[in-house]
Steps between C-alpha positions, in 0.01 A plus 500: 500500500319290758629364833229264618737298720609791718327437830428701811722436802189500719342179627177436687397630739598818319662773705483875446798734516561648842395836359263509204517740208205386290430635154169443326511439130235702318204327337634201303847658495792276409805686372858600573391764752406224744843341469664840540300568817658190655848529354550875533249635750483250786154349453514159668132406470328524162121494499378408154162645406247340491259209470131435570336188642195431285318192369709278724830598339762772469408770250692787343852583617833588339643287220643198683765429238628854540485473880687169490783652299513811718504302826777279362717800412436656842592174672835486322636777719234538769374147574347594836259751345143427607235492226133529593187506286238760581133402494258776407562872461271799456210426261586128507223249578480328835522122536217312337398273785183326382558135405865514607703461818815655649672165448414493129631853450821424686545191285444719192765746618742214570452379144549853368818521710626151408845642414525658849556843350312661786587452866157610614200725457401856585133588549400825332124466456348849501208696358385623162449839333142401414307536824246246379769234454472211748871533580415805710392263775669183618278196528539288811599208279771704327652599834494143627650370176784753536563384855491129423714531186752693708515224759539233232788697346664548839476127575664439165800715597412805291532866593158661554459878497217749481482860381199671656421858411545713810125512573478120467716469815427809708598505869333840542150352485321195636245503221476210258322452172536285189412802285778701334289809428559725798632853511750632752324732745809711567557561131132577439502764773825655377409491130122534464372330190809283458272209423760224525330191636721199434629433849448182699455423868748246632415232245849343512492505880258207474762290321753572773254433781347180363780354289807659653644169624562178310541161661810319379503120492837397638459150358595649162872563549538655153292800608632546852871440468584861588253529788581367845217344699521374856558128540254299705476131589209270433391234750764263359782749544532580131581857402216681328462852368168673559341707227551871549392833353682760292397839365307451177601835355874558480468869430226758466557787259281794601421712195554847638455626144128418507318803362423756772648281770502580869878548501477739204240700692729529800779630278301724265239640738649470849856590395645185655847413377483199265733287709298576814172408332644166392646431844168581667309261274745213529524523878122500525441204268776302674408587859514184708158576651345505153194694392141374520320414177123453511461198275165427664356796307486255209304195622567317171864465605406296805807638675528677833658837564875472543816691576727526198872570503785448255856464624707786360753247371237384250401848384619630165440866421327517161604797289432674171792614288520765229140461377352649820455875536451518877153654458280194451759229562777525759857549384766473771857586410793277603635733768169481684489124457843469656388709797192281546702180469759618752244631746295180491811298580589738782160473671479122471271467196742392225326432169556223245576745223351693210305425183409726210260521210649465246826395328395646164489850653846489660724783382210729416494862609226575755274797441661823618850352516797501266686180581411139422380297797659156535309397810636147546857615446472772763325277751769239447767756586370536854385150585769311303262221405639411161540130433854390578645240264832331563713393207480133589118498463487660158317272264631416155286577203348193350347548161247248381 
């Protein structure tokens, strides 16, 4: 049964829930587990996974007919659910930039999204298992395409998010590189011969520093109706609204489950409590003073060194669920997440919420434990972020 006429209650410019619980679909996943994660578990932001930008068009991705039906069923009872499309993923190719432009790719995405299934995009470009693969280094053009596409989407009223691996946005170092083939010095000292060299050096910090603001044209009322700008007068006394700037990236999901991450080291090797390690990282990345990033180390960027900071209210803590074993990839249990969430609020660094990879693994039993882990459900219990739907906004099924 198909419900193509069941629409989202959201209108441009799209707004996020006050507190985000974001669930990533697995690769090309489209099934009842996604609908259950919204209806039963409190997920209010679904990140469908994933597409590539190649040959001037959108490539790959989940079956759109299936997604259309699933989104329609979700919208019947939860019409304020946010749906984003992820771009990239581990082992996925980076943007093919030669012979194309950011504008052409954004136009291609708009065509792909002609039914407005997706309220925005989430950047998840990463590395590749094959160290010789070109995706283990970002080209300057790829980075600039990501930034410009993000600004075009923001001007069009879409939600724009990014999901850097922890080392791709690292406030503990000022070093910068476009390569994604570094090891972690602390881990190498603690575990000689570990040989894991797939970390980055602040690659996503460049996007925040160079493309972190988007200029909004107030002459286009359809895209600024929910944003208040100061009123000025021209030389004839007529009211005018100046253009103004907004944050390009609505939320930043830091993947603390990156293999052999800094936070995992603090927990596993320095015996730091998980909630404390998370609090320490978030407060550092969101410090008002920022941290210096040496972009000038890469002259091809043509960008000066800068201080980078992310408001805590845009930070989403990125988590693994039952698939992680806590040895290579961090697994933080809900009680520790609640402590981190509460402590960050108490000290004046409240976060936007939580995200997890991935919905297909919800309800699995983590290694060494006996009970299923329903991560979204347990997070929802302490932040109460489930989508609220009043009876008078329930949409009637319309079968074509």
